[in-house]
N, C-alpha and C positions, 0 to 999 in steps of 0.2 A: 504494500500500500504506500502510495506517495504521500509524504508529509511536506507541507509548505511553510515557508516563512514569508512575511508580508512587509511591505514598505508603502508609505504614502507620501506624495509630493503635491503641495498646493501651489498653483500658479494663479496669480490674481487676474481679475477681469476689471477693466476700468473703461467706463463709457461704452460698454458693449464689445470691447476689444480685449483680446488676451494681452496682458501686460507681462511680458517675459524679458529676461535679461540674458546676456551671454552666460552668466553663471547658472541660470536655470537650464539652458541648453546643455552646458557642460555636465550638470548633475544628471540629466536624463541620459546623456550619452555614456557617462560613467556607469550608471545603473545597468544599461544594456551590456556594456563590456564586462560587467561583473556577473552576468547571467540572470539579471532580473528581467522578467517578462511583463510588459504592460498588458493588463487584462481588463481594465475598466477605467473610464473617466466619468466622474460624477460632478454635475454642477451644484454648487452650494448657493442657495438663494436667500436673500434677506430683503425685506420690504419690496417684494416682487421684482427684484433685480438679481441677476447672477453676479456674485461677488468674487468667486474663484472657482477653479476647476481642480478637483481632487483626482490625481492620477494614482491608480492602485497598481502596484507591482507585486509579483510573486516569483519565487524560485524554489526548486525542490531543496529540501533540507536533508543533510546527511544524517542518517540514523546513528 
């Protein structure tokens, strides 16, 4: 049975646009290089506006 470990990365949304930096891009690339798989992106909403996108990652965990 596969066991998973999880990570989350939040990237802000400002004025309806994703507000990301070179550092955010590096974080996402580093996670991919370390074997993390993006499996879901969830918008977080406050006062009827999306404030950020939660990127959910997983990778198999060594037993």
